[in-house]
C-alpha positions as CSV (number, residue, x, y, z in Angstrom):
1,M,-169.8,52.6,-187.4
2,A,-173.5,52.2,-188.4
3,F,-174.3,51.5,-184.8
4,R,-172.6,54.7,-183.5
5,A,-174.6,56.3,-186.7
6,N,-177.8,55.2,-185.6
7,Q,-176.8,56.1,-181.6
8,Q,-176.0,59.6,-182.8
9,L,-179.5,60.0,-184.6
10,R,-181.3,58.3,-181.6
11,D,-179.4,60.7,-179.2
12,D,-180.1,64.0,-181.5
13,I,-184.2,63.1,-181.7
14,W,-184.2,62.6,-178.4
15,N,-182.8,66.0,-177.9
16,Y,-184.8,67.7,-179.8
17,R,-188.1,66.1,-177.9
18,Y,-186.9,66.7,-174.7
19,R,-184.3,68.8,-173.9
20,A,-185.4,71.7,-176.6
21,S,-186.1,73.8,-173.7
22,A,-182.8,73.3,-171.4
23,P,-180.0,75.9,-171.8
24,A,-177.5,75.1,-174.8
25,A,-174.8,75.1,-172.7
26,A,-175.7,72.2,-170.8
27,E,-175.9,70.1,-174.0
28,P,-172.6,67.9,-175.0
29,E,-170.6,68.9,-177.7
30,N,-170.5,65.4,-180.0
31,I,-174.6,66.1,-179.6
32,V,-176.5,68.0,-182.5
33,S,-179.0,70.1,-181.0
34,L,-182.2,70.4,-182.9
35,A,-183.5,73.2,-181.1
36,P,-183.9,76.1,-183.0
37,S,-180.8,78.2,-183.3
38,T,-180.5,81.4,-184.0
39,T,-178.0,81.2,-186.9
40,G,-178.9,78.3,-189.4
41,G,-182.3,78.0,-189.1
42,N,-184.1,74.5,-188.5
43,G,-183.6,74.0,-192.1
44,A,-179.7,73.2,-192.0
45,T,-180.1,71.1,-188.7
46,A,-182.5,69.1,-190.9
47,L,-180.2,68.8,-194.1
48,D,-177.7,68.0,-191.5
49,L,-179.9,65.3,-190.0
50,V,-180.8,64.1,-193.9
51,H,-177.1,63.7,-194.7
52,Q,-176.4,61.9,-191.5
53,A,-179.2,59.5,-192.4
54,A,-177.7,58.8,-195.3
55,E,-174.2,58.5,-194.3
56,I,-176.2,56.0,-191.7
57,F,-178.0,54.2,-194.7
58,K,-175.0,54.6,-196.9
59,G,-172.7,52.8,-194.2
60,M,-175.4,50.2,-193.9
61,E,-175.4,49.7,-197.9
62,D,-171.2,48.9,-197.9
63,H,-171.5,46.7,-195.2
64,A,-174.2,44.6,-196.5
65,R,-172.0,44.4,-199.9
66,E,-169.1,43.8,-197.6
67,A,-171.3,41.2,-196.0
68,E,-173.0,40.0,-199.3
69,A,-169.4,39.5,-200.8
70,R,-167.5,37.6,-197.9
71,A,-170.8,35.0,-198.3
72,Q,-170.7,35.4,-202.5
73,S,-166.6,34.4,-202.1
74,M,-167.1,31.8,-199.2
75,C,-169.8,29.9,-201.4
76,E,-167.1,29.8,-204.3
77,D,-164.3,28.5,-201.9
78,F,-166.9,25.8,-200.3
79,A,-168.2,24.7,-204.0
80,E,-164.4,24.4,-205.0
81,R,-163.8,22.4,-201.6
82,L,-166.9,20.3,-202.3
83,R,-165.7,19.8,-206.0
84,L,-162.1,18.8,-204.9
85,A,-164.0,16.6,-202.0
86,E,-165.6,14.7,-205.0
87,Q,-162.6,14.6,-207.2
88,Q,-161.1,12.6,-204.6
89,R,-163.8,10.9,-203.5
90,D,-164.3,9.7,-207.3
91,A,-160.5,8.5,-207.4
92,A,-160.7,6.6,-204.1
93,E,-163.4,5.0,-205.5
94,R,-162.0,4.1,-208.9
95,A,-158.6,3.0,-206.6
96,R,-161.0,1.0,-204.8
97,R,-162.7,-0.8,-207.3
98,E,-159.1,-1.4,-209.2
99,V,-158.3,-3.4,-206.1
100,V,-161.5,-5.8,-205.3
101,N,-161.2,-6.5,-209.3
102,E,-157.6,-7.1,-208.6
103,L,-158.5,-9.0,-205.7
104,N,-161.2,-11.3,-207.2
105,G,-159.0,-11.7,-209.8
106,K,-156.3,-13.3,-207.7
107,L,-159.0,-15.0,-205.9
108,Q,-160.4,-16.6,-208.9
109,D,-156.4,-18.0,-209.6
110,V,-156.3,-19.4,-205.9
111,S,-159.7,-21.2,-206.2
112,R,-158.4,-22.6,-209.3
113,A,-155.2,-23.9,-207.8
114,L,-157.2,-25.4,-204.7
115,Q,-159.3,-27.3,-207.0
116,Q,-156.1,-28.2,-209.2
117,A,-154.7,-29.2,-205.7
118,Q,-157.7,-31.0,-204.2
119,S,-158.1,-32.9,-207.9
120,R,-154.2,-34.1,-207.2
121,I,-155.4,-34.9,-204.2
122,V,-158.4,-37.3,-204.7
123,G,-156.3,-38.8,-207.4
124,A,-153.1,-39.4,-205.3
125,E,-155.8,-40.9,-202.3
126,E,-157.5,-43.0,-205.4
127,R,-153.5,-44.8,-206.3
128,T,-152.9,-44.7,-202.8
129,V,-155.9,-46.9,-202.2
130,A,-155.6,-48.5,-205.3
131,A,-151.6,-49.9,-203.6
132,E,-153.1,-50.5,-200.2
133,F,-155.7,-53.1,-202.2
134,R,-152.8,-54.7,-204.1
135,A,-150.3,-54.7,-201.3
136,Q,-153.3,-57.1,-199.3
137,A,-153.7,-58.7,-201.9
138,A,-150.0,-59.1,-202.5
139,E,-149.8,-59.9,-198.8
140,A,-152.4,-63.0,-199.1
141,K,-150.6,-64.0,-201.4
142,L,-147.7,-64.2,-199.7
143,Y,-149.4,-65.8,-196.9
144,R,-151.0,-68.6,-198.9
145,A,-147.2,-68.8,-200.4
146,N,-145.7,-69.6,-197.2
147,Q,-148.4,-71.7,-196.0
148,E,-147.8,-73.9,-199.0
149,L,-144.4,-73.7,-198.7
150,A,-144.9,-74.5,-194.4
151,A,-146.6,-77.9,-195.9
152,V,-144.2,-78.6,-198.5
153,E,-141.3,-78.0,-195.5
154,E,-143.9,-80.2,-193.6
155,A,-143.9,-83.1,-196.1
156,I,-140.4,-83.1,-196.6
157,R,-139.7,-83.9,-193.3
158,K,-141.9,-86.2,-193.1
159,R,-141.0,-88.5,-196.2
160,L,-137.0,-87.6,-194.9
161,L,-137.1,-87.8,-191.2
């Protein structure tokens, strides 16, 4: 609308300057002539142009107000979206911290259980080594006992046979 009104004003000014001498019948009906009129005079034409300019400016102001209202609405909408996004981010951060804390607790439990298992394994290995030493000692005693038994048998055989 503002463009059409501006165009109309330009056309009227152009017609006033350059077509003032042309016959009135040659002008299109939708263009206001600024040529001196015998019926209304120059004052009426100037007043009409002032009214047209005022309408143009009013249209421009209305358009600017509408644009400002849309921009304000968009800003409020974006601010609300930003606030919601920040709340979601904060909630996600809290949830992440809770999960990390829970996992740290479980990791500590597993670490303690692993240390206990390692202690039991070390104890079992020590007992196994001790049992092996005892078994070796028992084998050595058995070997000596077998040798002594064999010597006694040999002595008995030599005396009896």
